MDTraj code that builds the backbone (N, CA, C; nanometers):
import mdtraj as md
import numpy as np

residues = "MET LYS THR LEU ALA ILE ALA THR ALA ALA ILE ALA LEU ALA SER LEU ALA GLY ALA ALA MET ALA ASP ASP MET ASN THR SER SER GLY ALA ALA MET GLU LYS CYS TYR GLY VAL ALA MET ALA GLY LYS ASN ASP CYS LYS ALA GLY ALA GLY THR THR CYS ALA GLY SER ALA LYS MET ASP TYR ASP GLY MET HIS TRP LYS ASN VAL PRO ALA GLY THR CYS THR SER ILE LYS THR PRO HIS GLY MET GLY SER LEU SER PRO MET LYS SER".split()
xyz = np.array([
    [1.1247, -2.0323, -3.5260],
    [1.2081, -2.0104, -3.4090],
    [1.2074, -1.8630, -3.3706],
    [1.2170, -1.7755, -3.4720],
    [1.2175, -1.6325, -3.4462],
    [1.0822, -1.5879, -3.3895],
    [0.9730, -1.6460, -3.4375],
    [0.8394, -1.6124, -3.3899],
    [0.8229, -1.6520, -3.2432],
    [0.8749, -1.7665, -3.2057],
    [0.8681, -1.8117, -3.0667],
    [0.9432, -1.7162, -2.9751],
    [1.0590, -1.6711, -3.0170],
    [1.1388, -1.5781, -2.9362],
    [1.0655, -1.4449, -2.9197],
    [1.0035, -1.3966, -3.0239],
    [0.9294, -1.2703, -3.0170],
    [0.8081, -1.2862, -2.9256],
    [0.7378, -1.3975, -2.9393],
    [0.6204, -1.4222, -2.8552],
    [0.6601, -1.4321, -2.7085],
    [0.7693, -1.5001, -2.6809],
    [0.8180, -1.5141, -2.5437],
    [0.8556, -1.3781, -2.4863],
    [0.9224, -1.2953, -2.5647],
    [0.9609, -1.1612, -2.5202],
    [0.8368, -1.0761, -2.4933],
    [0.7360, -1.0869, -2.5781],
    [0.6131, -1.0094, -2.5604],
    [0.5414, -1.0501, -2.4321],
    [0.5366, -1.1782, -2.4051],
    [0.4725, -1.2274, -2.2831],
    [0.5496, -1.1796, -2.1595],
    [0.6813, -1.1847, -2.1646],
    [0.7634, -1.1397, -2.0520],
    [0.7424, -0.9906, -2.0266],
    [0.7379, -0.9118, -2.1336],
    [0.7171, -0.7676, -2.1197],
    [0.5792, -0.7382, -2.0607],
    [0.4779, -0.8087, -2.1071],
    [0.3425, -0.7903, -2.0548],
    [0.3364, -0.8269, -1.9062],
    [0.4082, -0.9314, -1.8678],
    [0.4104, -0.9728, -1.7267],
    [0.4744, -0.8657, -1.6396],
    [0.5835, -0.8078, -1.6868],
    [0.6502, -0.7019, -1.6109],
    [0.5609, -0.5800, -1.5972],
    [0.4942, -0.5428, -1.7035],
    [0.4044, -0.4279, -1.6988],
    [0.2906, -0.4544, -1.6018],
    [0.2368, -0.5742, -1.6038],
    [0.1290, -0.6097, -1.5123],
    [0.1738, -0.6081, -1.3679],
    [0.2939, -0.6553, -1.3416],
    [0.3467, -0.6556, -1.2052],
    [0.3667, -0.5132, -1.1546],
    [0.4132, -0.4249, -1.2409],
    [0.4327, -0.2855, -1.2016],
    [0.2993, -0.2199, -1.1683],
    [0.1982, -0.2479, -1.2461],
    [0.0659, -0.1914, -1.2205],
    [0.0063, -0.2480, -1.0924],
    [0.0344, -0.3726, -1.0622],
    [-0.0204, -0.4365, -0.9422],
    [0.0318, -0.3711, -0.8154],
    [0.1515, -0.3095, -0.8207],
    [0.2038, -0.2407, -0.7037],
    [0.1137, -0.1255, -0.6615],
    [0.0465, -0.0614, -0.7572],
    [-0.0395, 0.0519, -0.7277],
    [-0.1867, 0.0151, -0.7229],
    [-0.2199, -0.1091, -0.7424],
    [-0.3595, -0.1500, -0.7467],
    [-0.3830, -0.2659, -0.6514],
    [-0.5033, -0.2752, -0.6026],
    [-0.5425, -0.3915, -0.5256],
    [-0.5847, -0.4952, -0.6283],
    [-0.5082, -0.6021, -0.6442],
    [-0.5325, -0.6972, -0.7507],
    [-0.6634, -0.7728, -0.7355],
    [-0.7182, -0.7832, -0.6168],
    [-0.8422, -0.8577, -0.6009],
    [-0.9625, -0.7804, -0.6525],
    [-0.9623, -0.6488, -0.6403],
    [-1.0778, -0.5712, -0.6851],
    [-1.0446, -0.4802, -0.8021],
    [-0.9168, -0.4579, -0.8303],
    [-0.8773, -0.3685, -0.9383],
    [-0.8811, -0.2223, -0.8973],
    [-0.9154, -0.1909, -0.7730],
    [-0.9237, -0.0532, -0.7271],
    [-0.7851, 0.0006, -0.6923],
    [-0.7596, 0.1268, -0.7257],
    [-0.6335, 0.1907, -0.6894],
    [-0.6287, 0.2069, -0.5383],
    [-0.5103, 0.1921, -0.4811],
    [-0.4925, 0.2017, -0.3366],
    [-0.3911, 0.3120, -0.3051],
    [-0.3952, 0.3617, -0.1801],
    [-0.2971, 0.4600, -0.1344],
    [-0.2619, 0.4310, 0.0113],
    [-0.1419, 0.4753, 0.0504],
    [-0.0987, 0.4605, 0.1889],
    [-0.1706, 0.5659, 0.2719],
    [-0.2292, 0.5238, 0.3831],
    [-0.2994, 0.6161, 0.4716],
    [-0.2401, 0.6018, 0.6118],
    [-0.1780, 0.7091, 0.6596],
    [-0.1122, 0.7087, 0.7902],
    [-0.2101, 0.7438, 0.9012],
    [-0.1915, 0.6784, 1.0158],
    [-0.2689, 0.7112, 1.1343],
    [-0.4025, 0.6404, 1.1458],
    [-0.4294, 0.5441, 1.0592],
    [-0.5586, 0.4746, 1.0646],
    [-0.5467, 0.3278, 1.1024],
    [-0.4258, 0.2762, 1.1094],
    [-0.4060, 0.1338, 1.1382],
    [-0.4232, 0.1040, 1.2868],
    [-0.4806, -0.0105, 1.3135],
    [-0.4913, -0.0579, 1.4514],
    [-0.3603, -0.1289, 1.4881],
    [-0.3329, -0.1418, 1.6168],
    [-0.2114, -0.2092, 1.6637],
    [-0.2008, -0.3480, 1.6010],
    [-0.0849, -0.3748, 1.5435],
    [-0.0594, -0.5043, 1.4822],
    [-0.1253, -0.5257, 1.3471],
    [-0.1935, -0.4254, 1.2938],
    [-0.2669, -0.4400, 1.1680],
    [-0.2163, -0.3471, 1.0575],
    [-0.1016, -0.2818, 1.0772],
    [-0.0496, -0.1921, 0.9749],
    [0.0085, -0.2701, 0.8575],
    [0.0166, -0.2028, 0.7428],
    [0.0853, -0.2618, 0.6289],
    [0.2328, -0.2277, 0.6452],
    [0.3163, -0.2502, 0.5488],
    [0.4617, -0.2591, 0.5654],
    [0.5324, -0.1403, 0.6301],
    [0.6650, -0.1413, 0.6218],
    [0.7578, -0.0532, 0.6931],
    [0.7065, 0.0875, 0.7172],
    [0.7236, 0.1331, 0.8391],
    [0.6675, 0.2610, 0.8797],
    [0.7700, 0.3597, 0.9342],
    [0.8978, 0.3352, 0.9172],
    [0.9989, 0.4294, 0.9640],
    [1.0944, 0.3675, 1.0639],
    [1.1738, 0.4530, 1.1243],
    [1.2772, 0.4084, 1.2180],
    [1.2165, 0.3276, 1.3322],
    [1.2799, 0.2163, 1.3627],
    [1.2361, 0.1325, 1.4731],
    [1.1259, 0.0344, 1.4383],
    [1.0884, 0.0285, 1.3114],
    [0.9846, -0.0655, 1.2701],
    [1.0405, -0.1616, 1.1676],
    [0.9741, -0.2705, 1.1485],
    [1.0168, -0.3663, 1.0480],
    [0.9168, -0.3683, 0.9340],
    [0.8053, -0.4297, 0.9537],
    [0.7108, -0.4388, 0.8440],
    [0.5693, -0.4597, 0.8953],
    [0.4879, -0.5232, 0.8149],
    [0.3467, -0.5406, 0.8474],
    [0.3275, -0.5966, 0.9878],
    [0.2303, -0.5419, 1.0571],
    [0.1979, -0.5904, 1.1903],
    [0.2860, -0.5368, 1.3003],
    [0.3705, -0.4363, 1.2728],
    [0.4642, -0.3879, 1.3741],
    [0.4098, -0.2732, 1.4588],
    [0.2940, -0.2187, 1.4257],
    [0.2377, -0.1073, 1.5038],
    [0.2086, -0.1532, 1.6462],
    [0.2549, -0.0769, 1.7425],
    [0.2375, -0.1122, 1.8833],
    [0.1121, -0.0493, 1.9439],
    [0.0582, 0.0554, 1.8777],
    [-0.0619, 0.1195, 1.9303],
    [-0.1575, 0.1551, 1.8165],
    [-0.2831, 0.1680, 1.8497],
    [-0.3839, 0.2060, 1.7519],
    [-0.3595, 0.3493, 1.7039],
    [-0.3837, 0.3729, 1.5765],
    [-0.3805, 0.5054, 1.5138],
    [-0.2457, 0.5755, 1.5222],
    [-0.1354, 0.5012, 1.5270],
    [-0.0015, 0.5598, 1.5291],
    [0.0213, 0.6320, 1.3959],
    [0.0567, 0.7572, 1.4003],
    [0.0741, 0.8391, 1.2810],
    [0.1915, 0.8020, 1.1924],
    [0.2802, 0.7172, 1.2418],
    [0.3945, 0.6737, 1.1610],
    [0.3664, 0.5432, 1.0876],
    [0.2555, 0.4785, 1.1162],
    [0.2212, 0.3518, 1.0519],
    [0.1074, 0.3745, 0.9536],
    [0.1106, 0.2986, 0.8432],
    [0.0085, 0.3176, 0.7409],
    [-0.0649, 0.1897, 0.7077],
    [-0.1770, 0.2087, 0.6449],
    [-0.2622, 0.1001, 0.5979],
    [-0.3016, 0.1346, 0.4545],
    [-0.3040, 0.0361, 0.3653],
    [-0.3521, 0.0598, 0.2301],
    [-0.5034, 0.0751, 0.2346],
    [-0.5516, 0.1825, 0.1725],
    [-0.6958, 0.2088, 0.1643],
    [-0.7290, 0.2460, 0.0199],
    [-0.8552, 0.2375, -0.0187],
    [-0.8916, 0.2775, -0.1553],
    [-0.8507, 0.4232, -0.1821],
    [-0.7939, 0.4494, -0.2995],
    [-0.7477, 0.5833, -0.3362],
    [-0.8601, 0.6845, -0.3202],
    [-0.8259, 0.7988, -0.2634],
    [-0.9210, 0.9069, -0.2458],
    [-1.0007, 0.9022, -0.1165],
    [-0.9779, 0.8002, -0.0337],
    [-1.0566, 0.7884, 0.0894],
    [-0.9787, 0.8215, 0.2159],
    [-0.8479, 0.8259, 0.2085],
    [-0.7650, 0.8388, 0.3285],
    [-0.8019, 0.9590, 0.4141],
    [-0.8039, 1.0761, 0.3565],
    [-0.8250, 1.1972, 0.4369],
    [-0.9683, 1.2119, 0.4875],
    [-1.0565, 1.1218, 0.4472],
    [-1.1940, 1.1253, 0.4992],
    [-1.2165, 1.0208, 0.6082],
    [-1.1115, 0.9432, 0.6417],
    [-1.1233, 0.8422, 0.7475],
    [-1.1033, 0.9104, 0.8823],
    [-1.2079, 0.9083, 0.9646],
    [-1.2042, 0.9735, 1.0954],
    [-1.1565, 0.8747, 1.2008],
    [-1.0635, 0.9188, 1.2849],
    [-1.0119, 0.8389, 1.3958],
    [-1.0256, 0.9210, 1.5239],
    [-1.0017, 0.8622, 1.6395],
    [-1.0056, 0.9393, 1.7646],
    [-0.8990, 1.0500, 1.7694],
    [-0.8003, 1.0432, 1.6791],
    [-0.6907, 1.1411, 1.6775],
    [-0.7031, 1.2381, 1.5606],
    [-0.8114, 1.2360, 1.4893],
    [-0.8282, 1.3230, 1.3728],
    [-0.8511, 1.2394, 1.2479],
    [-0.8163, 1.2952, 1.1338],
    [-0.8381, 1.2287, 1.0055],
    [-0.7118, 1.1555, 0.9612],
    [-0.7287, 1.0598, 0.8696],
    [-0.6153, 0.9914, 0.8110],
    [-0.5302, 1.0907, 0.7323],
    [-0.4046, 1.0554, 0.7084],
    [-0.3112, 1.1444, 0.6405],
    [-0.2365, 1.0698, 0.5304],
    [-0.2067, 1.1407, 0.4214],
    [-0.1292, 1.0816, 0.3120],
    [0.0206, 1.0853, 0.3401],
    [0.0619, 1.1474, 0.4498],
    [0.2031, 1.1492, 0.4883],
    [0.2145, 1.1183, 0.6376],
    [0.3324, 1.0695, 0.6804],
    [0.3501, 1.0365, 0.8227],
    [0.3222, 1.1587, 0.9103],
    [0.2731, 1.1325, 1.0290],
    [0.2436, 1.2421, 1.1227],
    [0.2780, 1.1986, 1.2639],
    [0.2960, 1.2966, 1.3511],
    [0.3233, 1.2665, 1.4909],
    [0.1991, 1.2072, 1.5545],
    [0.2193, 1.1113, 1.6431],
    [0.1059, 1.0471, 1.7116],
    [0.0615, 1.1260, 1.8306],
])
top = md.Topology()
chain = top.add_chain()
for i, resn in enumerate(residues, 1):
    res = top.add_residue(resn, chain, resSeq=i)
    for name in ("N", "CA", "C"):
        top.add_atom(name, md.element.get_by_symbol(name[0]), res)
traj = md.Trajectory(xyz[None], top)
Protein backbone atom coordinates (compact mmCIF):
# COMPACT_ATOMS: atom_id res chain seq x y z
CA MET A 1 0.00 0.00 0.00
CA LYS A 2 2.83 2.37 0.89
CA THR A 3 4.62 1.56 -2.40
CA LEU A 4 1.48 2.38 -4.40
CA ALA A 5 1.15 5.75 -2.67
CA ILE A 6 4.80 6.60 -3.36
CA ALA A 7 4.50 5.54 -6.99
CA THR A 8 1.34 7.60 -7.43
CA ALA A 9 3.02 10.66 -5.88
CA ALA A 10 6.06 10.22 -8.15
CA ILE A 11 3.87 10.04 -11.25
CA ALA A 12 1.91 13.13 -10.18
CA LEU A 13 5.13 15.07 -9.56
CA ALA A 14 6.55 14.03 -12.93
CA SER A 15 3.32 15.14 -14.63
CA LEU A 16 3.48 18.56 -13.00
CA ALA A 17 7.10 19.01 -13.98
CA GLY A 18 6.30 18.02 -17.55
CA ALA A 19 3.38 20.44 -17.73
CA ALA A 20 5.57 23.28 -16.48
CA MET A 21 8.19 22.53 -19.12
CA ALA A 22 5.53 22.35 -21.84
CA ASP A 23 4.65 26.00 -21.17
CA ASP A 24 8.08 27.00 -22.49
CA MET A 25 8.35 24.39 -25.22
CA ASN A 26 6.48 23.53 -28.36
CA THR A 27 5.34 20.03 -27.43
CA SER A 28 5.03 18.83 -31.02
CA SER A 29 8.68 19.42 -31.92
CA GLY A 30 10.34 19.87 -28.52
CA ALA A 31 11.80 23.22 -29.64
CA ALA A 32 11.90 26.13 -27.19
CA MET A 33 9.56 28.97 -28.15
CA GLU A 34 9.43 32.71 -27.39
CA LYS A 35 6.87 35.48 -27.74
CA CYS A 36 7.63 37.67 -30.76
CA TYR A 37 5.81 41.00 -31.02
CA GLY A 38 4.95 42.69 -34.30
CA VAL A 39 5.07 39.62 -36.54
CA ALA A 40 1.50 38.30 -36.31
CA MET A 41 -0.95 38.72 -39.15
CA ALA A 42 -4.47 40.02 -38.44
CA GLY A 43 -6.47 37.37 -36.63
CA LYS A 44 -3.44 35.06 -36.30
CA ASN A 45 -1.84 36.27 -33.05
CA ASP A 46 -1.35 34.03 -30.04
CA CYS A 47 -2.92 34.95 -26.69
CA LYS A 48 -3.57 38.20 -24.78
CA ALA A 49 -1.77 41.23 -26.10
CA GLY A 50 -2.65 44.07 -23.72
CA ALA A 51 -5.44 46.53 -23.06
CA GLY A 52 -8.43 46.15 -25.34
CA THR A 53 -7.59 42.62 -26.43
CA THR A 54 -8.83 39.25 -25.34
CA CYS A 55 -6.82 36.38 -26.66
CA ALA A 56 -5.72 34.44 -29.71
CA GLY A 57 -6.98 35.80 -33.00
CA SER A 58 -7.77 39.29 -31.67
CA ALA A 59 -5.24 41.25 -33.78
CA LYS A 60 -7.11 43.66 -36.04
CA MET A 61 -4.17 44.50 -38.32
CA ASP A 62 -1.06 42.82 -39.66
CA TYR A 63 2.21 43.34 -37.75
CA ASP A 64 0.61 45.13 -34.76
CA GLY A 65 3.42 45.70 -32.26
CA MET A 66 1.20 44.91 -29.28
CA HIS A 67 0.31 41.41 -30.51
CA TRP A 68 2.64 38.43 -30.40
CA LYS A 69 3.15 35.09 -32.03
CA ASN A 70 5.09 32.13 -30.62
CA VAL A 71 8.21 31.53 -32.71
CA PRO A 72 11.24 29.26 -32.25
CA ALA A 73 13.57 30.68 -29.56
CA GLY A 74 16.32 32.87 -30.95
CA THR A 75 14.54 33.75 -34.20
CA CYS A 76 12.27 36.65 -33.23
CA THR A 77 14.61 39.58 -33.78
CA SER A 78 15.66 38.21 -37.18
CA ILE A 79 12.08 38.12 -38.54
CA LYS A 80 11.75 40.98 -41.04
CA THR A 81 8.36 42.66 -41.51
CA PRO A 82 7.26 45.75 -43.49
CA HIS A 83 7.53 47.65 -40.17
CA GLY A 84 11.00 46.45 -39.16
CA MET A 85 12.15 43.41 -37.21
CA GLY A 86 10.27 41.31 -34.67
CA SER A 87 10.65 42.31 -31.02
CA LEU A 88 10.87 40.40 -27.73
CA SER A 89 8.82 43.15 -26.05
CA PRO A 90 5.65 45.05 -27.05
CA MET A 91 6.21 48.01 -29.34
CA LYS A 92 4.20 50.83 -30.86
CA SER A 93 2.67 50.00 -34.23
